[in-house]
C-alpha positions in Angstrom: 0.2 -7.7 20.4 0.7 -9.7 17.2 -1.1 -7.1 15.2 1.8 -4.7 15.8 3.8 -6.2 12.9 0.8 -6.7 10.6 1.0 -4.4 7.6 -1.9 -2.4 6.3 -3.5 -4.0 3.2 -3.9 -0.5 1.7 -0.3 0.4 1.9 0.6 -1.6 -1.3 -2.5 -0.2 -3.0 -1.6 3.4 -2.1 1.9 2.9 -3.7 0.2 1.5 -6.8 -2.2 4.4 -6.9 0.7 6.9 -6.8 2.4 5.1 -9.7 -0.8 5.2 -11.7 -1.3 8.9 -11.1 2.4 9.6 -12.1 1.9 7.6 -15.3 -1.3 9.4 -16.2 0.4 12.8 -15.7 3.4 11.8 -17.9 1.0 10.5 -20.6 -0.9 13.7 -20.5 2.3 15.8 -20.8 3.3 13.7 -23.8 0.0 14.4 -25.5 -1.7 11.0 -25.0 -5.0 12.3 -23.6 -7.0 9.1 -24.2 -4.3 7.0 -22.5 -4.1 9.4 -19.6 -7.9 9.4 -19.1 -7.9 5.6 -19.1 -5.1 5.4 -16.5 -6.8 8.1 -14.4 -10.0 6.0 -14.4 -8.1 3.0 -13.1 -6.6 5.2 -10.4 -10.1 6.4 -9.4 -11.3 2.9 -9.1 -8.4 1.9 -7.0 -8.9 5.0 -4.8 -12.5 3.9 -4.2 -11.3 0.4 -3.2 -8.8 1.9 -0.8 -11.5 4.1 0.8 -13.8 1.1 1.2 -11.1 -1.0 2.9 -10.1 1.8 5.2 -13.8 2.3 6.2 -14.2 -1.4 6.9 -11.1 -1.4 9.1 -12.5 1.2 11.4 
């Protein structure tokens, strides 16, 4: 019953992932390929963490 109002720990991480992906896209459009690849790598690592947490929840 009390778990009803408990927020998912991955919700915040998904929002951060979306922001990282948006930033990487903007950097790539502006010609900063190295910066874009660095941000994309951070986003990939965050995505792996999200997948691990969601697998542990189930």
